[in-house]
N, C-alpha and C positions, 0 to 999 in steps of 0.2 A: 525182663519186666521193668525193673528199677531203672536202667539205662534209658529205656524207650519212654517212658512215663517223665522222667526227667527232661529228655530232649523236648516232648510235646509241650510241657511247660514252659522251658527256655522259649520255643518258637510263640507261645502265646503271650509271653513277655516282650518278645519285639514285636509283636504285634498289638501291643497296645494295653494288654491286660494287667490289672495293678498289682505292683508287687505285692502286697500282702495276701493277695488271692494266691499268686504263685508258691510262695514260701510257704504256708498255711498249707496248701495243698499237698506239695512236697513232703513236709513233716509228716503229717497225717498219714499218706499214704505209706511213707517209711518206717513209722510206728507200727501201723497194721502190717507190712510184710515181716517186720521184725518180731511180731507177737508180742508188743508193749503195748500196755493200756493207753489209750488216747489220753487218760486223764493226766499224764505226765507231762503234758502240754500245757492243761490248766493249771497243774502245781508250777510249772514254771512262770506264767503269766502272774500267778499272784504271791511268787517269790520276788517277780521284778516290782510288782505293785506296792510292795512293802519295803523296798528299797529307800532309805530317808532322802538321798539328794535327787529322788525321781522328780519332785516338785521343782527343782530347778527347771526343767525343762521347758514347761507351759510358761513359767512365768518369764524366764529371758527371752523365750519367743515372742511373747506379748510386748516385751517392752522393745525388742527391735522392730517390730511392726509399727509400734507407736512411733519411733524415732525415724522410720520409713514415710510415715504418711505427713511427719511435721517437717519444718523449715530447717531442721539441723542439718542436712546435707549440704545445702545452700551456704548458711552459715559456716559450717566447716571448709568448705571449699575457698570461700571469702578470705576466711582467716588465714588459711595455708597459701592463698595467693598474696596475702599483703605480707607473708614472712617470706616466701621464697621465689616470689616472682621476679627478683633481680637475679636469681642463680639461673646460670646457663640451663636448660630444660628444667626450668621451675616449675611451669606447669603441668608437663609430663610427670614430674615428682609428687606434685601436689594431688594428682590423678592415684597414682600407687598408693598414697599414703592413705588416702580418703578412701577408696576402695578396701584397705587393708583393715580400717577401722570399721567399716560399715560392716564388712563380711562377719567380722569379729563380734558384732554387737547384734547383727541379725541372725547368723549362723544358716542363713539360707543362700547359696551364691548365685542362686538365678535373681534373687531379689536384687541383688547389688547391680548386676548387669541393666537390669530393668529400671531400677530408682535412680542410678546415677549416669547410667548411659547418655540419657536424653540431656543432661547438663553439660557432662564432660566432653563429648564428642563434639557438638557442636563450638565449644570454648577451645578444644584443641584445633580445630579446623581454622577458627577465626586466629589464633595465635600463630598460624604459618606452618602447623606441623603438617606432615605428609598424611594423607587419607590412610595407605597403607599400616604405615606406623601406628597411628592413633587407633585403629581396629584391632590392632594386635594386641595392643596395651591393654585395652580396655576389656577384651575377649580373655586375655590369660590373668588379669588382675582380679576376675570376677570370683576367684577361689584362694586370693593372696592372703587374708586374714585367718585361714581357717586354724593357724599354730598360735594364734593370739587369743588370751582368755578376754572373755567369757564363752569361747566360740563353742557351739553345742555339741561337733563333731568331737573335740575334746572331752567334753561330758560323756557322750556317749561311749568314746573308747574306754574311758575310765571305769564305767559301769560293767561293761562286757568284759574287759580285760581284768577286772578286780584289782585295779590300781588307785592310788589315791588322787584326787581330782587336783587337789593343791599343788603336787609336787608335777603333774603334766602341765599345768599351767605354767608353773617357772619353767619347765623344761622347753616349752615351746617359743620363749621370747627370743633367745639368741638365734635360733635357727630361722625363726620368723624375721627378724630384723635382718639377718645374712640375707635371704631371698628379696627383700625390699631395696637392700644396698646394692645386690648385684644389677638388678633392674633398672635403678637409679643410674648407676654408672652408664648402662647401657644408652639411657633417656638423653643422659649429659653428651655423650659422643654422638648421637643422632642429631641432636638440637645443635651442636656444632658444625657438623658438617652438612646439615641442611640450611644452615645460617638462619636460623630461626630468632627472630628478634626477642629482646629481652624486654620485661615490663620496667618501668619505672619503679623507684621506693619513694611512697608517699607516707610520711609518718602520721598524718590526720587520718588515712586511710586504715593503718595498722590498728590505730588505736580504737577507730569506729568498729573496725572487724573484731577484735579481743574483746570490746565492749558487749557486741552482738552475741558472743558465744562464752560469756562470762558464767552463765548457769549451767552451762553443758560440758566444759573443761572439766570441773572437778569429778564429773561422774565415775570415771575409772580409778580416779584416785582414791574415791571413797568405798568403791567396791574392793577393788583389789587391796587397798591398804589396809581395809577392815577384813579380809578374808586372812592375810598373811599375818596381821599384827595379833590375830586370835581373837578377835572381839566378836565376829560371827562366823557361823558356817556357811557352806556353799549355798543351802537353800535360803538361810536368812537373807546373804548376800542378793538371791534372785529377788526376794519380796522387797528389800530395800530399793534395788534398782527398778523396779514396777512404779514403788510409790514416789521416787523421785522423778524417773521420767513423767509420770502422770502430773504431779506437781506443776514440773517445768513446762511440759509442751502443752498442758490443757489449760492451766489456771496462770502461769507467768507470761508466756509466749503467746499463748490462745491460739496457736497454729491449728489445733484440732478441737472441733467443738463438740461438747457433751453428746449430741445426740448421734455421732460418726462413732462414739466408742464400742456401740454393740455390734456393730458391722465391723469394726478392726478386731474386737474380740471372736468373731466367729472365722473371720480369715485366717486368725493365727492358730485356733484351736483345730480347725480343719488339717492344717501341716501337723500339728502335735498328735492328733487324734491318728492319722495315717502312720506316723512314726512310731507310736506306741504300739500300734499291731504288727507293725513290721519286727519290732524288738521282741515282743512277746512271740510271734511265730518262729521267727530265729530262734529263740532261746530254746523253743520245744524242738525245733530242727537238731539245735545244738546237744540236747538229751541224747538224741537218736546217736548223733555221729561219736558222741563219747561211748555210748552203751555199746556201738558196734566196732569199738577200739579203733575207728579212721585216724584221728591225728597220729595214735601210735606205729600205724603201718604206712603213714606217709612218713614220719621220722625214721622208720627203719629204711625205706626207698631213698630218703636224702642220705644218710649215714652211710649206706651202701654203695652209692654213686658220687657223693660229695663229701670230702674229708674238711677242705678246709671252709673255715667260717668266711673267709673273704670272698670265694666263690660262691658260698651259699648267698651272700647278701647280694651278690652280682645277679643270680638266678631269683631271689624275692623282690628285687627291684623292677625287673622286668615283667614279672607275674602281676606284683601290684599295680605297676603301670596299664597292664591290660586290664586289672580288674576295675583300675578307675576309669578308662575310658568306656567300659562296656557296662559297668553298673552304677546304679545311684550310690552317693557316699555313704548313705545312712544304711542300706542294704548291705554294700560290701562290709560297713564296720560290723552289723551283726553277723553276719554268714562266715565271714571269712576269718577274722579275729580270732574265734575261738581254735580255729583250725590250724593257724599260723604261730601262735603264741608258744605252745609246747613245743613246738619244732626249733624256734629260735632260742628258747631257754637252752635248749639241749647243745647248742652251738656257742652258749656262753654271753649272749646278746642280753642286756639289761630290759626290763620290760618297759620302763619308760623311753629308752632310748628307740625302742621297738614302736613305741605309739606314736614318735615324731616321725620315724621313717615311714610309717604306714602311712600317716596323714599327710605328709610330704608328697606320697607318690599319687594318692587319691586327688590332692589338690593339682598336681599337675597331668594327671591323667584325664581330668575333666574337659582339658582343652585340647588334648591329643586328637588329630585326626585318626580314623574317619567319624567317630561315634561319640565324641566327647561332647559331654550334655552343653558346655558353655559356648561352643560353635553354632549350636541349633538356636540357642536362646539369641545370641549376638546376631545372627542372621534375622531373624524375626524383629528383634529391636532396631536394627539400623538398616533393615531392608537391603541387606547384600546378600549376594549368592554364598552359599557356605562354601564353594571351592576357594572364592577369594579370601574369604577368612582362614582357611587352610594355610593359605600361602603368607598371610599376614600374621600368624601365630608362630610360624616356625622359627624365627629368630628368638623370640621371649621363650619359647618351648626349650630351646638349646641352651639358654643361660640358666633357666630352672633347673634343667637336668644336671649343669655344673654345680649348682647349690645342693641339689639332691646327692652328688657324689662325696659332697664335702661334709653334709651332713651325717651321711651315711658311716663314712670312714675316720670320721674324726668324733664319735661320742661325747669326748669333752663339752663340744658345744650343746647338747642335749642335757647333760648331767653336772655342768659346773654351777649351776643355780640351786640344784636340788641336794636337801639336807638328807 
């Protein structure tokens, strides 16, 4: 009955049923079948609601939506172009960096493709980059910033896995930079082989572009500097971020009118509300899984069939890539992390390193055919057949998989900055 019910819910999810309904239904059914009081799910939701860092989620999300509605993306692209335009493949590198920063600030991967695709895709074509290359770059860059703070998935992972958020923020920096550098190197090679013309350097344009972003450049320095210097906690950093973005985008630049704020709040809080319901339902499901000793049974299975930690990591990566391809990032974090964490710890994998491996897989999985969500968002945004996006994304996916292998088997990258 449990297997049949799970299959029915999976089919409903594939047919478009809300994720929180599927997870909540499965959790309630399993609690009932295991003769566990359903109030266990409410207790888990209450425990989550009292988590001090939880307030950071709506605040960072609101700040991200404010930035996406403002002129910040255009100013960021202009400043990057003025600095890197002379470099071979400069515009492609600009696209990668801009998408990574934007995804880190907004935490919503689809929003990056939708908000920046309309600016960057015509710019890449105008710069004589091949269309196939441009489509692949923007599709796979939609999740490129998940490892950079204050990325929302980093916060969610820290809450679910019960690790320190500040340590996870630091751990993601070097692996995130590695992925950007690998893709940038490929972009340079492609630009040279395609004989893409370089832009001329203009000092005047550089000064104007930097002057235009003079209020936005300090934001990550203020937020991250305050966190790691100990001046304020994560939740306080989120509040300062919102206050600063409101001041800059509404008062100083006046990109956003006061009357638009309620609409932006509503849009951002719809995402947050759905996320919190998913998180609460998943914690209720986790309660049953732990009570039924599912993680221990999985651990016994792995230890019986897989003795080497290296082989376990290979299997783990294949599994997580499939999860990233078929499930939403937030759903995967809340459902899969509690199952994987105790198994990985038994193989001697550091929980912070595991978090970076986990998020890197989800980052790549979102662009893997046939079900990666980035592919379908790009298909709608650029009005191209999804099969064409499959082919365009493959070279970038191959490079990201190389980066994943380095991140997986060189834990130093994830742990070097962690105290």
